[in-house]
C-alpha positions as CSV (number, residue, x, y, z in Angstrom):
1,M,32.0,22.5,-44.7
2,H,28.4,22.0,-45.8
3,E,27.0,22.3,-42.2
4,P,26.8,26.1,-42.2
5,R,25.2,26.0,-45.5
6,S,22.3,23.4,-44.5
7,R,21.8,25.5,-41.2
8,T,21.2,28.8,-43.4
9,T,18.6,27.0,-45.6
10,T,16.4,26.7,-42.5
11,R,16.9,30.3,-41.3
12,I,13.5,32.6,-42.0
13,A,14.0,34.6,-45.6
14,P,14.7,38.3,-44.7
15,A,12.5,39.0,-47.9
16,G,9.5,37.2,-46.3
17,L,9.9,39.5,-43.1
18,A,10.3,42.5,-45.2
19,F,7.0,41.6,-47.1
20,L,5.4,40.7,-43.9
21,A,6.3,44.3,-42.6
22,I,4.6,45.8,-45.7
23,T,1.6,44.0,-45.2
24,S,1.3,44.8,-41.6
25,I,1.6,48.6,-42.4
26,G,-0.6,48.6,-45.3
27,W,-3.6,46.5,-43.6
28,G,-3.0,48.4,-40.2
29,S,-3.3,51.7,-41.8
30,N,-6.3,50.9,-43.4
31,W,-8.4,50.8,-40.4
32,P,-8.4,54.3,-39.3
33,A,-9.4,54.9,-43.0
34,T,-12.0,52.4,-42.9
35,K,-13.6,53.9,-39.6
36,Y,-14.0,57.2,-41.4
37,L,-15.3,55.8,-44.7
38,L,-17.8,53.6,-43.0
39,G,-19.6,56.7,-42.0
40,Q,-20.2,57.5,-45.5
41,L,-20.3,54.0,-47.5
42,P,-22.1,50.8,-46.5
43,P,-19.5,48.1,-45.7
44,L,-20.3,45.4,-48.3
45,T,-20.5,48.0,-51.3
46,Y,-17.4,49.7,-49.9
47,R,-15.4,46.5,-49.6
48,G,-16.4,45.0,-52.6
49,V,-16.3,47.7,-55.1
50,M,-13.0,48.9,-53.9
51,G,-11.6,45.4,-54.1
52,L,-12.8,45.1,-57.9
53,V,-10.8,48.2,-58.6
54,G,-7.7,47.0,-56.8
55,A,-8.2,43.8,-58.8
56,A,-8.2,45.6,-61.8
57,L,-5.2,47.9,-60.9
58,L,-3.4,44.8,-60.1
59,A,-4.0,43.1,-63.7
60,M,-3.0,46.1,-65.4
61,L,0.2,46.3,-63.2
62,A,0.7,42.4,-64.1
63,G,0.4,43.2,-67.7
64,L,3.1,45.8,-67.6
65,R,5.5,43.7,-65.8
66,G,4.9,40.8,-68.4
67,Q,3.3,38.5,-66.2
68,S,0.3,36.5,-67.8
69,L,-3.0,36.4,-66.4
70,R,-3.6,33.1,-67.8
71,V,-4.6,30.4,-65.3
72,P,-2.6,27.3,-65.6
73,E,-4.6,23.8,-65.6
74,G,-5.3,22.5,-62.4
75,M,-5.3,26.1,-60.6
76,W,-8.7,27.3,-60.7
77,G,-9.9,25.3,-57.8
78,R,-6.7,26.5,-55.6
79,I,-7.8,30.0,-56.8
80,I,-11.5,29.8,-55.8
81,L,-10.5,28.2,-52.4
82,S,-8.1,30.8,-51.4
83,A,-10.4,33.6,-52.7
84,T,-13.0,32.3,-50.5
85,F,-11.3,32.3,-47.4
86,N,-8.6,35.1,-47.8
87,V,-11.1,37.5,-49.3
88,T,-15.0,36.6,-49.5
89,C,-15.1,35.1,-45.8
90,W,-13.0,37.7,-44.2
91,M,-14.7,40.7,-46.0
92,V,-18.3,39.6,-45.6
93,L,-17.9,38.6,-41.9
94,I,-15.7,41.3,-40.9
95,G,-18.0,43.8,-42.8
96,F,-21.1,42.5,-40.9
97,A,-19.3,42.5,-37.5
98,L,-18.7,46.0,-38.1
99,L,-22.6,46.5,-37.6
100,W,-22.4,45.5,-33.9
101,L,-18.8,46.4,-32.9
102,P,-16.4,49.4,-33.3
103,A,-13.9,49.0,-36.1
104,S,-11.1,48.8,-33.7
105,E,-12.8,45.9,-31.7
106,V,-13.4,44.2,-34.9
107,A,-9.6,44.6,-36.1
108,L,-8.3,43.1,-32.7
109,I,-10.6,40.2,-32.6
110,G,-10.3,39.3,-36.2
111,Y,-6.5,39.3,-35.8
112,T,-6.6,36.3,-33.4
113,M,-6.2,34.6,-36.7
114,P,-2.5,33.6,-36.0
115,V,-4.0,31.2,-32.9
116,W,-6.2,29.4,-35.1
117,A,-3.6,29.3,-38.1
118,A,-1.1,27.8,-35.7
119,I,-3.6,25.1,-34.6
120,I,-4.8,24.3,-38.3
121,A,-0.8,24.2,-39.5
122,W,-0.2,21.5,-37.2
123,P,-2.2,18.9,-38.7
124,V,-2.4,20.1,-42.2
125,L,1.2,21.1,-42.8
126,G,2.9,19.1,-40.0
127,E,4.4,22.5,-38.6
128,K,4.8,21.2,-35.0
129,P,4.8,23.9,-32.5
130,T,8.4,24.7,-31.3
131,A,8.9,26.2,-27.9
132,L,9.7,29.4,-29.0
133,R,6.9,29.6,-31.6
134,T,4.3,28.6,-28.7
135,T,5.8,31.5,-26.3
136,A,5.8,33.6,-29.4
137,L,2.0,32.8,-29.7
138,F,1.4,33.5,-26.2
139,M,3.1,36.8,-26.2
140,A,1.1,37.9,-29.2
141,L,-2.0,36.8,-27.3
142,A,-0.8,39.0,-24.3
143,G,-0.4,42.0,-26.6
144,L,-3.9,41.4,-28.1
145,A,-5.4,40.9,-24.5
146,T,-3.6,44.0,-23.4
147,I,-5.0,46.2,-26.2
148,M,-8.9,44.7,-25.6
149,G,-8.6,45.5,-22.0
150,G,-7.4,49.1,-22.6
151,N,-10.1,49.5,-25.2
152,G,-12.6,48.1,-22.6
153,I,-14.1,45.2,-24.6
154,S,-16.9,43.7,-23.0
155,A,-18.3,40.2,-24.3
156,S,-21.9,41.4,-23.7
157,W,-24.9,39.7,-25.3
158,E,-25.6,42.7,-27.4
159,K,-22.0,42.4,-28.8
160,L,-22.1,38.7,-29.1
161,P,-23.1,38.5,-33.0
162,G,-20.3,40.9,-33.8
163,I,-17.7,38.9,-31.6
164,M,-18.7,35.6,-33.6
165,L,-18.9,37.1,-37.0
166,A,-15.2,38.5,-36.1
167,L,-13.8,35.2,-35.0
168,G,-15.5,33.4,-37.9
169,G,-13.6,35.8,-40.5
170,A,-10.3,35.3,-38.4
171,I,-10.7,31.3,-38.6
172,G,-11.7,31.7,-42.2
173,F,-8.7,33.6,-43.0
174,A,-6.5,31.2,-41.0
175,F,-7.7,28.4,-43.3
176,G,-6.9,30.4,-46.3
177,T,-3.3,30.8,-44.9
178,V,-2.7,27.2,-44.3
179,F,-4.1,25.9,-47.2
180,A,-2.3,28.6,-49.3
181,K,0.9,26.8,-48.0
182,K,-0.4,23.1,-48.6
183,L,-2.0,24.1,-52.1
184,P,0.1,26.9,-53.7
185,I,-1.1,28.4,-56.8
186,Q,1.6,28.2,-59.3
187,M,1.2,31.7,-60.7
188,P,2.9,35.1,-60.7
189,P,2.0,36.9,-57.5
190,L,0.4,40.1,-59.2
191,S,-1.9,37.7,-61.6
192,S,-2.6,35.3,-58.7
193,A,-3.5,38.1,-56.4
194,A,-5.6,40.0,-59.2
195,W,-7.4,36.6,-59.7
196,Q,-8.1,36.1,-56.1
197,I,-9.5,39.5,-55.1
198,L,-11.4,39.6,-58.2
199,I,-13.2,36.3,-57.4
200,G,-13.5,37.1,-53.9
201,C,-14.9,40.6,-54.3
202,L,-17.3,40.1,-57.0
203,P,-20.2,38.1,-54.9
204,I,-19.6,40.8,-52.2
205,T,-20.2,43.6,-54.9
206,L,-23.4,42.0,-56.2
207,I,-24.8,41.5,-53.0
208,G,-23.9,44.8,-51.8
209,L,-25.4,46.6,-54.6
210,A,-28.7,44.4,-54.2
211,I,-29.3,45.0,-50.3
212,E,-27.5,48.5,-49.5
213,T,-28.0,51.9,-50.6
214,T,-25.1,54.3,-51.4
215,D,-25.1,57.9,-51.8
216,V,-21.7,59.0,-53.5
217,F,-22.9,62.5,-53.1
218,A,-22.3,62.4,-49.4
219,I,-18.7,61.4,-49.7
220,T,-16.4,64.2,-48.7
221,Q,-13.3,65.4,-50.4
222,L,-11.2,63.5,-47.6
223,G,-13.3,60.5,-48.2
224,W,-12.5,60.4,-51.9
225,I,-8.6,60.7,-51.0
226,L,-9.0,57.6,-48.7
227,I,-10.7,55.5,-51.2
228,V,-7.6,56.1,-53.5
229,Y,-5.3,55.2,-50.7
230,V,-7.2,52.0,-49.3
231,T,-7.7,50.7,-53.1
232,I,-4.0,51.0,-53.6
233,M,-2.5,50.2,-50.4
234,Q,-4.8,47.4,-49.0
235,Y,-5.9,45.7,-52.1
236,C,-2.7,46.0,-54.0
237,V,0.4,46.5,-52.4
238,A,-0.8,44.7,-48.9
239,Y,-2.4,41.8,-50.6
240,V,0.8,41.3,-53.0
241,S,3.0,41.5,-50.1
242,W,0.9,39.0,-48.2
243,F,0.9,36.5,-50.9
244,A,4.8,37.0,-51.4
245,A,5.4,36.6,-47.5
246,L,3.4,33.3,-47.5
247,A,5.7,32.1,-50.4
248,R,8.8,32.5,-48.1
249,L,7.7,31.8,-44.6
250,P,6.1,29.1,-42.7
251,A,2.1,29.6,-42.5
252,S,2.4,29.8,-38.6
253,I,5.1,32.5,-38.5
254,A,3.4,34.5,-41.3
255,S,0.2,34.4,-39.3
256,I,1.9,35.4,-36.1
257,G,3.6,38.3,-37.8
258,T,0.2,39.6,-38.9
259,I,-0.7,40.0,-35.4
260,G,1.3,43.5,-35.9
261,V,-1.8,44.8,-38.3
262,P,-3.8,45.8,-35.1
263,V,-1.0,47.4,-33.4
264,V,-0.2,49.5,-36.7
265,G,-4.0,50.0,-36.6
266,V,-3.9,51.4,-32.9
267,L,-0.9,53.5,-33.6
268,A,-2.5,54.9,-37.0
269,S,-5.7,55.6,-35.3
270,A,-3.8,57.5,-32.5
271,A,-2.0,59.8,-35.1
272,T,-4.8,60.3,-37.4
273,L,-8.1,60.0,-35.4
274,H,-6.6,61.1,-32.1
275,E,-7.8,58.1,-30.1
276,P,-6.0,57.4,-26.8
277,L,-2.4,56.0,-26.9
278,G,-1.5,54.8,-23.3
279,A,0.2,52.5,-21.4
280,G,-1.9,49.5,-22.7
281,Q,-1.2,50.1,-26.3
282,I,2.6,50.5,-25.6
283,A,2.7,47.5,-23.8
284,A,0.6,45.6,-26.5
285,L,3.0,46.8,-29.1
286,L,6.2,45.6,-27.0
287,F,4.5,42.2,-26.7
288,T,3.8,42.2,-30.4
289,L,7.3,42.8,-31.2
290,A,8.5,40.4,-28.8
291,S,6.3,37.6,-30.5
292,V,7.6,38.5,-34.0
293,V,11.1,38.3,-32.9
294,L,10.6,34.8,-31.1
295,A,8.7,33.5,-34.1
296,T,11.5,34.4,-36.4
297,R,14.1,32.7,-34.5
298,S,11.9,29.3,-33.9
C-alpha cells in the first residue's frame, strides 16, 4: 500500500520541469536580443545596468507579494557565493568572450555547463550518474556538437581566449548550480533572486562604467524595446524560474535541462534575425529534447 507512495516521491517534480522550461525560453530568447544590443551598448555596462534594474524590479515584486527582503542570519555567505558564481562570474567571462567570438558561439560553448555540473555534483552532492543520466549527458553533448559543427566553430588561436573565457563562465555557473543545492538559501525566491542579482551585478556595473563608453543616444527604438524585454525576461522571469527549478530538481538534471537554452537561442535567432535553420540545428534540437526526456526519467 505504501510502495507506490514511496516510488512517487522519487519522481521528478512537474513544477520543476515547468520552471526549467520557462528558464530555457527566457534565457534562450535573450541571445538574439543580446546580439542586437551589443552593437549599441558595451557588454559590461549593458549586462550590469540591466541586472541592477532587474534586481530592483524583483525587490518591488517581492514587496508586493509580501516577501521579506531581510536576509536571515547565516545566509549572507551563501548569497554572496551564489551571486559570485551564478551572476558575476557568468556575466563577466561571457561578456569578455563576446569580444573574441560571435554571440551564438559563446552561447553554445557556455552551455556546456551541464557537463561540468554533472561532474561536480558527484563528489559534492553524491549524485552518482545513472546510466540514463549519462546517456542524456552524451545526447546533450551530441546536440551541442551538431550545432557547433553547423555554425562552423573553429578553435583557432585567434578564438582561443574567447573559448577559454566562455568555458570559464560555464564552469563557474556549474559550481553555482551545485553549491545552490549543497548550501540552499533559506529565503523566499523573489527576495533571494533580487539580492543575488544585485550583489552579482553591482561590481560589473562599476567596472563597466569605469572602463567603457556608452552613448545612449545611439540606441534605436527597437533597442529600447529589447532592453525592456531583456530586463524583465532574463533578469526577472528567467532567474526566478531557475532558482525555483533548482529547489525542485537534482542539480545535474536541472543543468542538463538548461542545454535547451542554446537550442531556443538558435530557433529564436532564425525567426528574428533570419539566421540559417538547417538540418544541423534541427538534429541538435532532437538530441536536446531526447536528453531532457532521458534525464527526467533517470
